[in-house]
N, C-alpha and C positions, 0 to 999 in steps of 0.2 A: 332469620338465617344467621348462623354464627360466623364470626370472623376469626382469622388466625394470623399470627405474626411469627417471624423467625429471623434469626441472625446467623449468618454464615461467613466463614473466612476461607480464602484461597490465596494462591500466590504462584508466581513463576520465578525460578532462579536459573540463571545460566552462567556458565564459566567457559571461557574460550582461550585457546592459545593459537597464535598464527605466526608462521615463518614465511618471509618473503625474500626475494633476491634482487629488489630494486630500491633499497633504502637510500634516502638522501644523506648528505654528509652529517646532518644534525640528528639523524634518526638511528635507531637500532633496527636490525632486520627481524627481531623477534618482538611480538606484541602479545599482551595478555589483557583480558577484560573480565569483569564480573558485573552482573546486574541482578536486580531483584525487584519484583513488583508485588508487594502485598496488597490484598484487596479485601475490603470489608463490605458486606452487603446486608441490608436490612429490608425486609418486605412485610407488608401487612395486607392480607386479603380483606376485601370489602364486599358488601352485598352485591348481588346481581352480576357475579363473575367479573368484578373489577379488582384492580390491584394497585397498590402504591408501594414503590420501592426506592431505595437509595443505594448508591454505590460510591465508595471512596477508595482510591488507590493512589499510591505514590510510586515513582520510578527512581531507583537508585542505580547509578552506573559509574564505574571507574575503568579507565583505560590506561595501560602502561606501555611505554616504549622502552624496552629493556627494563631498568629499574626506575625510570622517570615517569611520574604521573603526568599524563597529557590531557586527561579529561576527568572531572569529578563533578557529577551532577546529582542533585536531589530535587525533584520537582513534581508537582501534581500530575498524575497520569489520567485518572478519571475521577471526577467529582460531579455527580449529577443526581437529580431527583426525577422520578418518572411516575406518571399515572397512565394506566391503560385499561381498556375494556375490549369487548369483542370487535368494536369498530373504530376506536380512537386510541392513539398513543401520543402523549405529551412528554417531552423530556427537556430539562433545563440544566445547563452546566457544561463542564468539560467532558466531551463525549466524542464518539467515533461517528463520522458520517461518510459512508462509502457507497458507491453504486457504479453500475456499468459492467458489461460482460467481458471486457478484455482482461488478459491475465498478466502479460509482460509489458506490452507497449500500450499503456493505459492513458488514453487521451482524457478520460473522465476522472482521473485521480486528482480532482480539484481540491479536496479537503483532507486527504489522507496520504500516508507515506508507505503504504503496503508494498512489499517487495517479495515476489515469489521465491527469491533466492535466500531470504532470511528465515531460518528454521524456527525462530521464535513466533513468527506470525504477528508481531506487534506493529502498531501504528501510532503516531502522535495523535493527541486529541485536540479538539478545538472548542472554544468557549461559545456556546450557541444555545438557542431555543429551537427545537424541532417539533413539528406536528406531522403526524401521519394519520390519514383517514382512510378507512377501508369501506367504501359504500357497497361493495359486492366482493365476491370471492375472486373476481377477475380484474378488479380495478383498485389501485392504490394511489392516493394523492399525498404528496409531501409539500411542506413549506418550511422555511428556516430563516432565522436571523442570526448572523454571526458577528462577533466582535473580535477583531484581530489584535495582534500585540501592540499596535499603535492606537488602540481604542477607536478605530474606524469601524463603523457598522455596515455590513453588506447583507443582502437578502436575496432569496430566490425560491424556486420550487421545482417539483418534478411530478410527472404523472407516469404510471406504469400500467400497462394493459397486458394481460396474460390470456393466451388461448391454449389449446391442447398441444400445439407444436411450436409456437412462436411467442416471444415476449418482446414488447415494445416499451421504449422509454423516451420521454420528451422532457428536457431540463432547461431551465433558464436561470440566470443569476445576474445581479447588478452589483458592482463593486466600485464605490466612489474613491477608493484609496489611490494616492499618487506615489506610494512606496513600491519599489521594485519587487516583483514576486514571480515565482515560477508557475507555469501552467502545465500540469502533468509532471512527469518525471524524466523528460527527454531533452530539456534545454530550452524550450520556448519560454519567453518571459515578457512581461509588460510592466511599465512603471507609471501608469496614468489611469484615471477613472475609465471604466470600460463595462461592457455587457458581454455575457456569454449565452450561447444557445447551442443545444446539442440534441441530436436524434440518435438513438441506439436501438439495436434489436439483437436477439439471439434465437436461432432456429435449431431445434433438436430433431433430427430425423436419421437418415442413414449415416450422415456426418453431422457434426455440430458446426454451425456457421454463425458468425456474429460481426457486427459493425458498430463503430463509434464515430460519428461525424460531428465535429465541433467547429463553431465559428466564434471567435473573440474579436470584438470590434470596438474601437474608440475613435476619438476625433482624428488622430493622425496615423492609426495603425489598424490593420486587419490581419488576423492570424487564422488560418484554416488548418485543422488537424483531422486526418482521416485514417482510421484503423480498421483493417479487415482481418479476420482470423478464421481458421478452420481446424477442427480436430477429428480424429478417428481412432478408434480402439481396435487394434489387430487382435483377432480371436486366437491368440497363441498363449499357451500356459494360462496364467491368471489375467492376461490381457496386457498389451503394450500400447500405451497412449502416445499418439503422435500429434503434435500441435505446431502450427506455424501462424505468425502474425506479421503484418507489415503496416507501417505507419508513414504517412506523408505529411510533412509540416510545411506550409507555405506562408511566408511572412512578406506582406506587401511593402512594409517600410524599408526593408533592406533588399527587397526583390530577390528572395532566395527560396529554393525548395530543398528540403532535407528528407531523405528516405532512409528508414530503418527496417530491418527484418530480424525476426527472432524465430528460432526453431527449438522445440523441446521434445525430448523423449523421456517418458516415465515408465519404469518397469518395476512392478511389485514382485517381490520374491518371498512367497509364503505370507504368513500373517504378520511378520515382524519387520522384515527388511524391504527397503525400496531404493532403487537407483534412479537418479534424475540427472539429465544432461540438458543444458541450455546454451545455445550459442546466439550471440546478437551481433548483427552487422550494421555498421554505419557506412553507407555506400559513398556519401560525398567526401568524408574525411578518410575513407579507406581504413577504418579501424574495426577490429574484430575482438569480441569479448567472449570467453568460454568459461563455463561453470559446470562442475561435476560434483554431485553430492550423494553419498551413501548414508542412509539413515536406518538406524535400528530403533524402533519405537515400541515401548512397553506400556504398562498401565499408567505409570506416573512419571516416567522419564524417557528420554531419548538420547542417543549418542549419534553425532553427525560428523562424518569425515568429509571435508570439502577441499577440492582442488580447483584453482582458477588460473587462467592465463589471460592477461589484459595487456594493452599497450604500455610501454614503459614511460617514465617521466619525460624522456627525451622526445617522445612522439607528440607532446603537447607544446604549443608555442606560448608557454607561460613561464614567468620567472619562478624559480624554486621557492622564493619567499611567499608566493601567492598560493602554491599548491598546498593541499591538505597535509597536516602534520601527522601522516600515517603512511605506512607501507602498504596497507590494504588497498586493493583496486589497481595496483601498478605491478607490471611484470608477472612473475609466477609466484603464486601463494599456495601454501597448504595450511589447513586449519582443522582443529579438533574442537568441537563444541558439545558440552554436556548441558542438557536442559532437564530440570526437575519441576514438575507441576504438582501442586498439592491442593 
């Protein structure tokens, strides 16, 4: 049997301008940014429907507050080598590892930074070895070994079982690191060696229904995270997607419960335009975050107009010197973002 190999290049470029109404004294109310991710891929087809491929990508970003440069980064984005066949996939290097059915309040965003509100759809990579084995069409088994930025090695695995109407996932992970790290993207954190266990499912029927249940436990601390979500598409015009999620976080060390709720409406308008609205509620701190995006998407580029209303700096009991050096995410913002994919 003959083998084939090919080299391909692609990339994503984005340019953004943002105007806010709640800048700190040291900030401009106008921010601009530019980013580019060039990607080089090489693959070689092997006998018996096997394949070996390599991907290399770097991420370049610059952010300006007025005419002052506040962020200048150039770092590896994806650097991995992969082998896969009909039943096995092996991947080593800086890669993306993501799983779980939740969309906004993601208790299982353990190794990614995916944000539904980010039009680029990008996520940070992690340095890892990952194995995926597919013993049947309905069963997938994962395992991974991850090295963090402090050279600490953690490991875990996941099993996924699919039926006609429901998908199940069971995930475990052991992390011996004693550095402070976030769990998910909603504020839960832990700074000692710990274990994680999670059960998730997604049901697709008259409505979509899903759950992520997570337990993080260590010598001195237990964190429970529970997300439930449901969606339904109204049969109006091209379909109006309605979605809601709620997440409860319980931390035994500080004896606190925290409840969040997210609501989303997504309305396609023809083949090009889409309107999406997300509101997120923090019930304990009585904070409300609102996000509205109009997207026009073509073959290789998209134009995104974004408006958001969030709590102002004064709503946080934090010194101005500790707050992020950006106007984004505070008060009322309007943003225009152009994205080009090639």
